[in-house]
N, C-alpha and C positions, 0 to 999 in steps of 0.2 A: 193572623199569621200562622196560627197553629192548626187551621182547618185542613183535614186530609183531602187532597184532591182525588184520591182513589177510594171508591165506595166500599167500605167494609161489608162483607156478606156477598159481594159479587163473586162470580166463578173465579176460583184461584187460577192464576196463570204461572207458568214456568218461564222466567225471564232472565236473560243474560244481559248484564250491564257493564259497560266500560266507562271510565271516567267517574267511577262511583264515589271517590273520595274528594271530588271537586266541589266547587261552589254550588252547582246545580245538582250534581250527582248525590251528594250526601243527604240532603233532605228528600230527594227523590227515592233513594233506597229505603230510608227510614219510613216514609209514608207507604211505600209498596209493602214492606214487611208488616207494618201495622194493619194493613188491609188484608193480610193473609196470603199474599203471593209468595211463591218459592223463588228465591233470588240466588243467582250465581254471579259473582263479581270477578271480573278479570282485572287484576291490579298488579302493578310492578312491585308493590309492597303488600302482599296478602296478609301478613301478620298484623300490620297496622289496620288494614281494612277489617280484619276479624275483630280486633278490639273496638274499632269505631262502631261496628254494628252488633256488638255484644254476642258474637258467635252465632247470630241468627241467619247469616247469609253464608253460602259456600263461597270461599275465596280462593282463587287459583292464580298462580304467577304465570302459567303458560297454558295455552289452549290445548296443548298435547295431553294435559291432565284430564281432558274431557273425552270420553269414548265417542266414536262416531254414532253409536246408538243413542247418545244423549239427545233428548228432544226438548226444544224450547218453543214456546208459543210466540215469544216476541224477543227481539234484540233491540236494545237501546244503546246506541253508540255515541257517547259524549266525550270520548278521549281527545285530549289535545293540550299541549303545553301552553301556558298563558302567553298571549301575544304582547302584553305590556310587560316589559322587563328590560333585559339587555338590548343594546342596539341590534338591528337586524343585519348583522354581519353574515357572511356566507355560512359560517358555522351555525349561527343562531337560526338562520333560515332553514338549514338542513334539519335541525332539531324540530322546528315547528312543522315541517313537512312530514318527517318520520312519525311524529306523535299523532298525526292525523291520517295521512295517506297510508303510512306503514301499518298502523293499527287496523285500518279498514281493510287493507289488502290481506292481512293475517286472518281477519275474520272471514274473508271471502274464501281463503284457502281451507280453513276448517269447515266452512259451510259446504264446500264442494264435496266433502267426504261424509257429511252428515246424512243419516238415514232418512231424515224428514226435515224439510225446510220450515222455518217459522212462518206464522201467518202474517206477521208484520215486522218491519224493520224501521225503527225511528232513528234518523240520522241527523246529527247536529251539523250545521254549517253556520255561516255568518253573513251579515249584510256587506261585509268586505268584498263579497262576490261582485258588487257593483262598482267597486273602485271609488275614487274621489269624483264627486259630481257636484255641479252647481246647485245652490239652494233652491232655485226655481224649478229644477227638473224633478218631477214626481216619479218615483221608481216603484213599479209593481213587479210581480213575479214574471211578467213577460218582457221586462226591460233587458237590454243587452248587458252582458258581463263587462266589467271594467278592466283597466290596465293596472300595472304595478304588481308588487309582490302579493298583497292581500287578495287582489282579484284572482291572480294565478293560483294562490294557495287554495282558495275556496273552490275554484273550478276543478282543480285536481282532486280535492277532497270529495266533492260531489260525484265526479266521474268515477272514482274508485268504488263508491257505494253503488252507483247505477250499474256498473259492470259486474258487481258481485252478487246482486240480489237475484234469486231464481224467479222465473215467471210466476210461480205460485205464491210469491211473497209480495205483500203490499208495502212499497217503499214510501216513507214520508220524510221529506227533507225540511228541516226547520232552519231558516236563515235568521239567526238570532241577532237582534240589536244589542245595545248596551243593556245588560241585565242588572236591574237595581234590586238590591236586597241587603240584609245585614252582613256586610262583608263584600267581597268582590270589588267592583269598580267604584261603588258609592263612597266609602270612607275617604279615598284620596281625592275624589271630586269635591267633597264637602270640607275637607281639612282647611284649605286656604280661606274659605268663607267663615268657618268657625273661628279662625284666628284673626278675622277682621281684615284679611288680605284678598278678599274675593273681588272678582271683576271679570271683564271679558278677555278671552284668549284669542289672539289674532284679531280678525274683524268682528268676531262674536256673531256673525251672520250664518256661520256654518250650522247645518241642521243636525240635531242630535236625535236619532231614532232609538228609542229605549223601550223596555218592557219590565214590568214588575216580576220578580222571581215567582211569586204565587201564580201569576198568569201563565208562566212557562210550565210550571208543574201541572196546572189544570189543562194546558194544551197537550202535554204529553199523555195525560190520562185520556183525553179525547182521541188522540191518535191511536191509542191501543184499542179503544172500543168502537169507534165510528168507522165503519168500512167505506164510507164515502171519501175519507181522507186519503189522498194519494198524490204523489208528486211534491213540488216545492211550495213552501209557504213562507211568507215574510213574517217572522215571529217578532213583531214590534207592536206597540200600542198605537191606536189611531192618533194620539196626541203628540206627534213629533213637533219639536220646537227648536228655536235657535239656541246656541250655547249661551248667548247673552240672556235670553229669556229663562233658561234653566238656572243660571246663576242668580238672577233677580228673584225667581220663585223660592229658591233655597235660602237666600239671604233674608227674605221676608219671613219665612217660617222660623229661621234661626235667630231672627232679630239682630242681624249683624249688618254693618255698612257694606256697601258695594261701590268701590271706587277705583280699584287698581286695573290698569290695562297692561297685559303682558303681550308684547308684540310677537308675531309669529316667527320672525327671523331667528332670534336666539333659541327658540324651541326647536326649530328645524336643524340648527347647528348642533345642539346637544343630543337630539334624539335621532337625527337622520330621517330615513323614510318612515320610521315609526311615529314621527311627529304628526303624520296625517290623522292618527287616532284622536289627537287633541285639537288640531287647528283646521282640519278639513272635515267634511261630513257627507251624508247622503240623506235625502228627503224620501224615506222609504215608507210606503203605505201597506197595511196588511189587507190588500184587496181580496184575496181568496178567503181569508178568515172572516172578513166582514160579509162577503157574499154568502158564506155558509152559516152565518149567524153566531159566530163564536162569542160567548158572553164574557167580555173583558170585565174583570172586577175593578181594574184600575186603568181606565182609558185615558185619564188626564193626569198630568204630572203632579199637580198640587195634592190631590188625594193620595197618590202613591207615596209622595214624600212625607205627608202627614202620618200615614200608617207606619212608614219605616222609622221616622224619627221618634214616634211614640214607642215603637218596639225597642229601639236601641236605648231609649232613656229609661225603660221600665225597670231593669235590674237595679239601677241606682236609687230608685224610689222605694225599694222594698226594705 
């Protein structure tokens, strides 16, 4: 878990990062700094970011603080409010859109005045782009976009980046699945199983397309260095599986029973459209990454969970 995805000793790059204090952004920035890169972090709370990164990254609250003459070799845009949280009311939807599309548009405005465009722009998106799809439908990067709020959100998000990036800049869009790591979505997914209340949600047949956070960091490192990478990529492990199979694998590793069935109807009543995250799914394949030979460290769920459970248990054993 502690291996640096970015090779120390490689040519140092000047990199602008958004979403730097988030679940992916925090280890990303720390690894980039450890590898010798010069980081500028755009954050709503720059003082917090400054403390988090021990003053080693330049942290700004507004892009106006950057002169047009400032040059970046790369931009990594991970900004976005969490989609799991309050119900997707009109107000919440506006917040989710602004934190993604608004941030990307602001980056575009600054970039339009910059003296020199970056060589590469790595843009986060999500497999929500495909909307809710049946388990038998295999989705690759060429699949059509889906309906519903998440589909529209991701489409607007990607379109904002595509409209912003100069012709000289290589744009790489990562459609992220459920990212598993110490924190993020994994603890709430495992909590009912740890408590002996695990089981299938809804039919349990909905497909969970996931990726280990270490593989996300390695993928971003490859995006920066590999000039072949351009366009959209499904950032998911090859081992997509049903929610029921996920629960069974986790229960086996945690040595807990698996017996509870939580019907989809009450989840939909409580969570509204957000319920699709829990009881619907997409069978997404990393077709382009596989074609380009990306070396997944954790292609299958059991090995990924074994690694993460060992990591989270380690502090208690010291």
